[in-house]
N, C-alpha and C positions, 0 to 999 in steps of 0.2 A: 833507709830504715833507721829507726831509733834503737830501741833495745839495748844490747850490750855495748853498742858504740857510744852511748851517752849523748848528751845534748850540749852543743856549743854554748858557752856562757852568754854570748851576745844574742843567742836565739831563744833564751828562756822567756817564758810568758811574763808580761808586765801588767800592772794594775791600771796605770794611767792616772792615778790620783795625783793631785798637785802636792809637791813637797814644799814646805814653807821656805826652805832655803832657795828654792828656784822660783818663788812666786813672782819675782821681778820680771821673769820672761813672759808673763801673761800680758803681752802687749802686741800690737800690730807693728810690723817691721818699719813702717814709715815713721813711727814715733822715734825710733832709734836714728834713722837717717836724718830727720829734721834736727834732732838734738845734736848730732855730730856736726851738721852745718852751722847750727847756732854756736857751738863751741869753737869751731874753726874761725868764725867771723866775730867772735866776742860779743854775741848777742845775749847779754846777761840781764836784759831788762825785766822788770817785774810786770806781770800781766795778771788779769783776772779772767778765769773761764767759768762759765755757768753751765750746770746741768739742768736741763728742763725738757719738757715734752711739748712737741708741736701740736699734736692732735690726739684726742682720746679715741681709742678704737671702738669703744662700746659704752653707751651711757654718757653722763655729763660730769663725772668727777673721777679723781684718782685717789688711791690711798698710798702714800709714799712708804716704801719699804726697801731695806738693803743698806741703810746708812752705816750700821755697825760693821758690816763686812767691808765697806769702803774705807772706813777709818782704820780698821785693822790692817788693810792692805797698805795704806799710806804709812802707818806707824812701822810696819815691818818690811817696807819695800827695800829690797836689796837683790843684787845679782851676784851669786856666789862666784868665787874665783874660777872654779872649774867650768862654770857656765860662760863666764867671760872668755875663757880660753877656747871653749867650743865655738862661741860667736866669732871670735877672731879667726879661727881656723876654717870656718865654713862660709864666711861672708865675703870671700875673695879679698879685695883690697879696700873694702868699705870702712873698716875700723882700724885706727892706728893706736899706738901706745898711749897717747894723750887721752883719747876718748875712753879707752878701756880703763884707765886710772880714774877718770871721772865716774864711770859706772861703779867701780869698786868702792869709791869713797862717798857714794851718794848719800846725802842726808837732807831731807825736806826741812826747810826752816820757814815755811810760809804760814798762811792762815786758811782755815776752813770754817765757813759759816754754813749752816744747813737747817732746813726744817726738820724737827724731830720726827723719828719714825712714827708712822700712824697718822701723820698730818694729812688732812684732805687738801689736795692741790688741784690746779687747773692749768689749761694750756698756756704756754709762754711764761709762766711764773718760774723764776729761779728757785730750784729746790736745793741745789748746792752751789755755793760760791767758793772757788778755790783761788787764792792769790799767792803768787810766788814767782820764781824765775821761770821764764818761758820754757827753757829747755828741760826744767824739772817737771813742771806740772802737766806737760803734754804726755809724759810717760804714764800717766794715770788713766788716760782716756778709755782705753779698751776695757779695763777692769770695771771702771765706774759704769760704763754703758751696759756691760754684760750683767752686772749684779743688780743695778738699780732698775733697768728696763724690765728684767724678768720678775724680780720680787714685787715691784710695783704693779705689774700686770696681774700677778697671781693674787696679791692682797686685794686689789680692786675687784677681781672676779669673785673672790671669796666673800667680800663685803656684799655684793649683789646677791649671791646665793644665800648667805645667812639671813639677809633681810627678807628674802622671799620665803624663807622657812618660818618666819613669824614666831620665833622663840623655840621652835623645835630643834633638836640636836642635829648638827651637821658634822660629819666626820670625813677627813681626807682619806680617800681610797686610791690616790693617784699614782703611787710610786711606780707601778709596773707600766704605766702609760706615759711617764714623764720623759722629756727629751734629754735623758742622761742621768747619771747618778747625782751630780751636783744639783740638777734641777729638782730631783725628788726630795733631796734634803732641804734645800733652800725654799722650795715650793711649800713644803710642810710648815716651815717657819712663817712664811708670808701669809699662808692661809690661817694659821693660828692667830696672827696679829689681828686679822679681820673677823674673828669670832668663831671659827671652826673649833670644836671642843677637843678634838684629838686626831690622831693619825694612825694608819695601819702600819706605818714604817717604823720599825723598832729603833733603827739607828737615829732617826730624827728625835725619838723620845730620849735617847741617851745624850745626844748633843745639846738639845734645846730644852729638855725638861717637859716636853709635850706629852700628855697622856697617850699611851699607845693602846690601840683597841683592835679586836679582831673577833671573827665568829668562826665559820668553817667554810670550806670550799665544796663544790659538787663532787670533787674527787673523793672526799672523805665518805660521802654517802655511797658512791659507786663502788668503793673498795670494801663494801660489806655485803653480806648475803641479802640484807633488806634495809630499807630506809629506817624502819623501826629499830633494828639492831644498831645502826649507825647513831641514831638519836640517843639511844639508851647508853651506849658506850661513852659518847661525848658528855652526857649529863652525869654519868658516874664519875668522870674525870673532873668535871667543872660544875658541881651541883650549885655552887654559889653564883655562877656566872654563865649560864647556858643560854645562848642565842642560836636557834636552829634554822638552817637554811632549808626551806620547805618546797622549793620549786624544781628539784632535780628531775622528778618524773611527772607528778601531777600535783599542782599546788594545793588543791582542796583536800586531796588525800594526805598530802604532807601536813596540812594544818591539823587534820584529825589525828595523825600519828603524833604530832607535837602535843596534842591534848593528852594523849595517853601518858607521855613522858611528864607532862606538867603535873598530872595527878600523882604519879609515882614520886616525883620530887616533893610534892606537898606532904605526902605521907611520911617523908623523912625530914620534914622541917624546912624545906626549901621552896622557892618559887621559880617557875620558868620565867627567866628574865625577858625573853623576846623571841620572835621569829623574824626571818628576813625573806623578802621577796626580791628576786634578781632578774625577773623576766615577765613578759606578758603585759596585759592591761592592768597597770598598777592601781588605777581607780577602782575598777570592777573587782579585782582580786582582793584588794585591801578591805573593801566593804564586806565581801563574803567571808574572808578569813576572820575579820573582827566579830562577825556574827557567830561563827563556829566557836571561837575562843570564849565569847561571852556565854553562849549556851552551855558550855562545859564548865563554867564557873571560873575561867581564867581571865577575869576582867582586868587583872593587873599586868598581864603579859603584854608587852609592847610589840608593835609592828614597825620594823625597819625596812627601808626600801633602798635599792641601788638600781643599776641598769641605765647607763647613759643619761644621767640626770644633769640638769643645769637650772639656772634661776627661773627660766621660762616654764619648764616642765613642773618644777616644784610649786611655782605660783599658781599654775593652772590646777594642779592636783588639790591644793588646799582651798582654792576658790570653789571647787566642786565637792568639798567636804570629804576628801579622802581621809580615813582614820589612820593616818601614818604618823608615828611618833618621832621618827628620826630618819635621816638621809645619809647614805654613804655616797659621796660624789667623787668621781675619779677623773676620767679623761678630760672632761670639759672644764674641770677646776684646775688641774695641774698643768694644762697647756694654755690656760687663759683663753679658751676658745671664743673667738669672735663669731659666734654662730647662734642663731635662734632656732632651737630644735622644734619649735612649733611651726614657724613659717619656712624653715629650711633655707634661710638666708644668712649669709655671713661672708667673712673675708679672712685674710691671713691673720693668724694669732700672733701678734707682735705689738710691742709698744715702741714707737719711734722717738725715744728720748735721744737728745743730742748733747754734745759738750763743745761749747764754742767760746772763742775769745771775745770779750766784750770791752776790755780796756787795756791800755798799755801805758806804762809810766815812762816818760821821757824827761829826765832831769827832775824838775819839780812839777811838771805838768802831767795831768791825767788825760790821755787821749782816748776818747770813746771809739770803739771799733764796731762796725756794722757790716754784715754780709748783705750785699745788694744783688738782686737777681730778677730776671724776668718772671720767675715763678714766685709770686709774692708770699706763698706759703712757706718758702724756705729763707725768707729774709729774717735777720736776727735783730733783737732789740739792743741798742748800744748802751755802754756804760755799766759800771758796777752798780748793782741794783739790790734793793730790799723789797719785800712784799709786806704790806700792811693789810690786816683784816679787820673789818668793822662788824661788831656784834651788837645785837639789840634784843632784849627779852629772851635770852638764851638761844638765839638763832643767829647764824652767820647771815649778814646782809649783803656785803660786797667786799671785794678786794681791790687794792690799788698797788700797782707796780711803780716804785719811785726810784730816783737816783739815791745812791747809798746814804748820803747825809741829809737827804730831804725828809721832811716830816709832813704828814697830811694835816689838814685843818684840825683844830682842837675841839670842834663842835661835836665830834662823834667819838665813840670808844674804839680807837684803833690800837692794834698791837702788832709788833713785828713778828714775822714767821721765822726768819733766819736767825739762829742763835749761834754764839761762838762755840766751836768744838775744838779746834786747834788754833793756837796763837803762837807765832814765832817757832813753829815746829813742835810745840809741846801741847799734848792733849790736856785740856782744862775742864772738860765736861765728863762727868761720870755717866756711864750708859745705864739706862733703866733695865730692869729685868724684862723678859719677854711678856710676862703677865702684866706688868705695868704698862708696856707698850700697847698690849691688847685692850686694857681698860681705857687708855688715852684714845685709841682709835675708835672705840665704841662711843666715847663722848663726842668726838669729832663728827661721826656719822649722825648722832642724835641732833647735833646743832645745825646740820644742813637743812635747808628748806625742803619740805616733802616733795615738791615738784622736781627738784634736782635729782632725787633718789629713784625716780621711776625707772622701771626696766624698759618701758616703751614710752616714747614721747616725752622724754625728760626735758625739763626747762634748762636753758643755759644759765649758769651762774654768772652774775655780773663781775667782770674783771676790768678795771679801768687803768689807763696809763696816766700818770701824773702830768702836770703841765711841763715840768722840766724834762721828762722823758720825751714828750711830744716835741718840745723845742730842739732837743738833741737830734731827733730823727729829721726834722725839717732842716736844720743847719747842715747835716751831712748830705741830705738829698739835693740841696740847692747850692752846694759848693761849686 
């Protein structure tokens, strides 16, 4: 029993939020054991590791997101003294005093080049290049994969949803269905980058400056004597911003009750901002509700829809002329669902980004590294690499993956995607605001060929390997 006996200090509830002082523990154990072995055997060589994605889970492009959090992690990477003592005491004989001192004194002094957030990227293209001591940069692997894979997945999903909405508002309603608290917060950020106009999650609004938006729940209606009473009370509290949820009992009756409130608001100098549909046949109901609103003179009142929406449902609704003005998208946005809700086909909602060694410096020589396997899809491209993109008449034409110092032919308008973020351990690039990233991402999507952006039957964007990359691969395979 608790009560007067009190609660033991060690058994108190805990939030589970990451403390910045302990952020260095966000790694998989093998990163520590490899670093210990490197230190024991004086493997202090400089290497380059690439973050990239092998395969796009849905569609033909990705929107890169999460770089700011990766750089923040690298800038602030440390393992606090008490955490090192905990590691030492709980890991058996794995870590000695020399290794613990290495962790305590850790400071990254390498280089990071990356594609800016919001950049459109494709399979096998390096998105982040990290160069530094092998035992140092392997400690970043888990965090990079966790943050980049998730935010890129969500930014890409949001891009597809927003494009399907054809200029109508899309709002992130996903917090309650996200895979954890960090997912809800970072997912709202990633979705905003790709064109979502706001979020239901207030904390995301505070952290990222994203507009936070909300209406009402069915509970608010059920907790009153009548639907009309509920609508009236809500409108009295928010006359300037009333969006009424009309499907708690009967959607069409709800629409008529909303009209009563809309007229009362107008008498007091306000307008009913909107009504929301959260169930039923959205195509049929939206048309009937629009007719009711218009007949009652509420032509300015908007119709918003939620209810298991994704890019496929939204595209179909608008093709069939559903008079819906905005969409609240939750589960299938915040989870990056690889699922077609029209055909009911799909797969695991995940992005298989990886972080692999591609080059090792031995003396004055750069030795390319390549993973070779019977499963060709898991082979890696060797060498420290750059990605060049060719544009023509305001459209992306093709990409080329090159060796780092290699330049494509000068006949076309090529520009490098990876820019310097950290050099010799010092951050040299200012991070744009989230709204600037959002604008940049919109420009990137606009420049994609239309065929690449299709929800179904998208065309593959051409990504070529340069002659030098192909020569490297041939040399390694035929050694």
